[in-house]
N, C-alpha and C positions, 0 to 999 in steps of 0.2 A: 504492499499498498504505500502511496505517494503523499507524503504529505501537500496541503495545501502551498505552503509557502515553496516548498521543491520544487514544484510544478512549472515547469518551461512554458514560457509565451514569447511572442514574437514583439519584440522591443521595434517601436517609430516613433521617428521623432521627426517632424515636419517642420521644415523652416521654408517660408512662404517670405519673398524678397518682395517689399510694398510699394518700390517704384514703377507707378500702370506704363509709363511707355517702353519698359525693356518685357518681352517674353519670355528671356530665359533669368536662369540662376545667375547673380553677379557674388563670384566667390570672394571678392575683397570688398563689399559692403556689408555694413552692421544693420542695416534698414532692414530686420526681419521680425515678421510676426513668427513665434514658436507653440507648438502643442508636442504632446509626446503622449506615448499611450502605450497598452500591453494587450496584443491580441492573442486571445488563448484558444479559440476555435476558427475554422476555415469561414471566408466573409469575403463581402467584395467592398471596397473602399471608394467611396464616392463624396467627390468634393462641390458643395453648394456654398456658396459667395467665397466668404473669407473663413469657413468652416468644415470639417469633415464629418460625414457619420458612415455607417456601414449597412448592407441590407444582406440580406440572406440570398437573393434570385436577382438577376440582372434586370430582368423585365419589369422590377418595381422601380427603378430608375426613371423620374419624368424629367426629360429634358427641358419641356415648357417652364419646369419651375427653376430651372437654373441648375439642376443636379449634372453634375459629371462625371462619369465613371473613370477613376484609375487604375487599378491595378485589382488583382484576385488574391484573395490569401486562402492557400490551397494546405490542406495536412495532410499526412501520410504517415501513418502506424503511430500516430498519436504525437511523435517527437521529429518528425521530420516537415519543417516549414518551407512553404515555396512562396514566392511572387512570379505574376506570368501575367504576361499583359492579356487582356479577355479577345478571345477569338471575335473578330467581327460579322455581320451579318454579310453572306457572299452575296445576298440580291441588292442590298444597297451599294451605289456606285460612292467612291470615298469623296466627301468635300471637307471642307475645312470644319464643318458642324458635326458631324458623326464619327464614331469611336474607329472608322476603317483609317483615318485622317493620322497620318504619322508623327504628327504634333503632341496628338494625345495620349501618347504610349509612354511607357516608361523608359530610361535609359541607364547604362551602367558607367557609374563617371570614373573615367581614372585616375590616376593620380593627380591633385589638384594643382602640384607645385609651388603650395601655398604654406608655407611653414605654421600658419596659425590653422590650419582646418588639418587635425588628426582624422586621417582613414588610412585605411589598410587595403583598398583596392589596390590589384597588380596591375601591372602592365598587360595588355591584350596582344594576343597575337591573332591577326586575321584570317577571315575565312572567304569564301567567295559569298554573294550576297548580304554582306554585313554593311549597314548603314551607320557611318562614321559622320557625328556631326560636331562642328568645331564652330563656338558661338551658333548665329542664325544661319551658318552652313551648312547644307549636308552632303553627303558623297557617298555612292554605292560601290563597293568594291564589286566590279563586275565579271570581271577575271583575273584567276591568280596561275601562273604558271612557275610551278618550283622545279626543276629537271630531277632533283636530288629526291623526291620524294614522289613522284608520277604514279609507281606500282606500290607504292605504301596504301596499307589500308587507312581508311581517314578514320580518326579516334575523335572521342571527345573529351573534355576535360572532366575527370570526375569530381573534382570540387565545384561545378556550376550544376552540370547537367546530370539527369538522371538517365541510364541508358535504357531502363525500361519505361522511359517517357518518349522516348524518343518515334516509333512508329506511330503513337498516340498524335504526336505535334506533326508528324508527316500528312497525318490525315485531318487534323483538325485545324492546323496554325494557318494564319493567312498568307498569301503570296503576297510577297515580298514586291512584286512588280506593281502588285494593285493599290499599294500604299502611295506610289510617286504622285506630287502635287501636278505636274503639267502632264499627266495621260501615261506615263511610265517609262523608262529606258527607250532610247532611242530604236535599239536593236529588237523592241516588243512589236508585233504586230496590234498597234493599239487600236487601227481604224482599217478597216476593207475598203477595196477598191470598189467603186460603183460600177464599173462597165470594163470589159477588156477583150479585146480581140487579139486572137494568136493565129488564124486560118486566113489566108489572104483573100480566099474567095468572098468570106462573109464582110470583110474590110471594104473589096471591089463594088460590093451589093450596095453598104451604107454610103458608099462616096465619102469616107474618112480620111482625115488626113495629120498628120504630127502637127500642132503648133508651132513647132520650133525649126524643124528642116523641112516641113511643106510635104514630105514624103509620105506612103501609105504603105510600104512592103512592112510585114510583121512577121514573127514566127515564135516559137517559144522562149526562146532566147532574148528577144527584144520584141516583147508586146506592145500593142496599141492600148492606153490605159488611161482612165479618166476618173477623177476623183470627185466631180461635181459635173455636173451639165453642162458646164462653159466649153472646156476644150479637152481634146487628147492629145497625148503625148506618148512618143516612144519611151520605154522604159530608159535605154541608154542614154536618147536624150536629155531626158530629165536628169536623169543620174548626172551628167558629166555638167548639166546648168548649175545645179544644187551645189557642185564642187566648185566652179568656177566663182560663183554670185553668194554664195550663202555658209562658206569655210571658209575660216582663218588656219593658218597652220603655224608653230612658232616650237623651237627648239633650244633650251636652256644653254647654256655655255660648255658645261660638261659634257651636254649630249647624255645626259641623263632622263631627262623627261622631254618628251613631245606633247604637246598641248594644241588642241582643237578646238577651236573657237564656231560655234556653230548657229546661225540664222534660223530663225521658221523661213519657211517658204510656203508661200500663200497665192492663192489662184488672185491674179488681177484682178478678174472680173467682182466674186464674189465673196474675195477674201478667205475662203475655206483654206485652213491650216493644213497642208498633207503633211504624212506621214513620212517617216524616212525608211520604212518597211513595210511589206506587205505580202500578201499572199493572194494566190488565185487557186481558190479552190477546186475549180474544174478539173486540174490536173496535179494538184496539192504540190505546189512548187511555190517556194518563197524567194524575194526578192529583194535583196539591199539596194539604197537608194545612196550610202553612203559606206565607206568602207575607211578603216585607219590601219596602218601600217603597223605590224605586230613584230616584233624583234624575231629573226629567224632561227636565234640561239640565244642561251642565257636565261636565267631567272626575270620575269618581270608581272607587273600588276596593272590592271585598267580599272580608275576611278573613273565614274561619272557623277556629274550634278543631277540633283532629281527635283530641284525648287524650279517654282514657274517665276523666276527674277532675271533679268537683265542685266548679262555681265557685260560692260563697255560695249552695248548695243546688241549682246548677242545672248542667244537662249540658254543655249547649252554649253557645256565644258565638259572635255575627255582629254584625260591625263594617260598616258601609256609611259609609263615608269620602269626604267631598268636599273636591277638590283645587282650589286655586289658583294662580294664576300667579305670584301675589307667594310670593317664597322666604323672605319672614320669615313667612309664615303657614305654617309646616312642622307636621305632626302628630307628638308627641310620645309616645311609648311607655314608660309605667314604672309604678312600684310605689304610688307615691305623689299625692295629689291635685296638689299644687302644682306646676304648669308642665307637666302631661301631660293629654293629651284621650284619651287610650286607658289606663286604671288596670287592671294586672294584680297581684290583691295576692298575688303567691307568692314565699317567700322567695330562688328564684333570680332573681329580675326586680330591676335594679337600682333606683334610686330614678328617673333616667332613664337609659333602656334603648338605645331607639334612636329614629330620626329618619325618618322619610317624608315626601317632596314631591316637587313635580310640576317637572322641569326641560324648561321651554319649548323652549329651544332644540334637544334631543333628540325631544321630544314622548314623553317615557318617564317612570317613577316612580320614583325614587331611594330608596334605604334607605340610613342610614347607623348604624354600631354607635356606642352612647356608653357600653357599659358596660366597665367595668376587669376584671369579674371573670371572670362567665360567659359574656360575649360574645354575638355574633347571629352566625349562619352560615344557609346554605343549602344543601339537600338538593341533591346532585348527581344529574341524571338523564341526563346525555350523558358523551359520554367528555370527560374533563378533558385538554387537551393541557399538559405541562412544558416550559418554557422554561427561560433560564438563570435569570431571577428567581425569588427564593423564594416559592414558594406554601403556605400552610397549609391543613392539611386536620385533621378531628376525628371522629374514631368513638369515641362515649362518654369515656371519661376517658383516653381518649389523644391526644396530639396528634400533628401527622403533617407534618414539615417536608419539602417535595419540590424540590426543583431537579436540572438538569442539572450532570453534572462531570466530568470528565476522570480516568480512572484513578488516570494518577500525582497529580493533585492530591488524590485521596480516600487515596492511601496515605501521602502526606508529611505532609499536614495535617491531620488528622481525630486528636482526641483517641483516642489508645491505650486508655483506662480504657473508653471506650464502643462505638469500633469493631468491628464484626464482618461476617463475611459469613453473611448469614443460612443456618442448614443446610437441605438440602433434607430431605426427609421419606421415610427409604427405603422 
């Protein structure tokens, strides 16, 4: 029999940054409202205005009353506490106001690089489809190519993810590509073509021509396509036009990072935005309207922006990063030219914000935070096991400290001014 005081619970400390002009937590500020609590049962944590409540079922949340779902607390075998992002409704498209949106998720905070903030989060080894947030900027790891580990079996870190949960997560977890704010990465088929012709006799009968070359020849390799009712284009003509008019290429001085700046391509008549990839269903063939030059050898990774932002007049940024085994040749990300390989000129990005390098011993890509103000975090895609050490999470302008704690320890030692048991919704 376990005494009540000895029973374990999940300690949660919520610190909300009070500056309304910022949607992210400022690690250097003291302008915060703090509430801490102990959770002893599985529940959903909900934010309502500046307070927090818990509910038993996700369906109880009323968004019209300003209730916002933060995360789910799940308990396994009475002593394993897990936090997880809620699974969104697959039938609801992502918007800024629903839980499919990436901003409403909880994020794993990397070392803050701030000596005043005592946390024990470790540096993070990147995987494909990981989403990195640096301040207000979010990038997806679109591709990882590590030659030394191609044939090795992929393994999960036992300190973070329960192996028995992987199958459930594969079936239930959200599609990371559907969380992106501008419709998805450019390599996703997020819009289908309206009409297409691959047979010459059909084109001759319809009297259709390409709006660019004014020719009408077509085949499976170069179909005539239309995304709207205004014009037809040859696939190869449109691809070449997008490359010449809408894409800018830049390579850094060390030749370790290739950067692609991509504009939206719109119909000149109806202003419909064209996708940069599409599929012709009748022949089950996919087409890319934009290609990037991948390194022919060596380790590399591809990062892609996912915000609906405009960078220097361009919508999308893609970084092809060549990684070496020399630890001195780390890839730095920051706001200024000096000392950085990837420059992102956003006010929420520090002068030197993060560092990426290849860890030869583990055959993995390590990311380290260098920012003291807005930090670097990783989107949580799988259940996060909470142990005795303190973990920092982030949801918008709220910082969440989580760790296991005995009931008696919570009642005796926690600040009475901020301690409370979260009220349960009636």
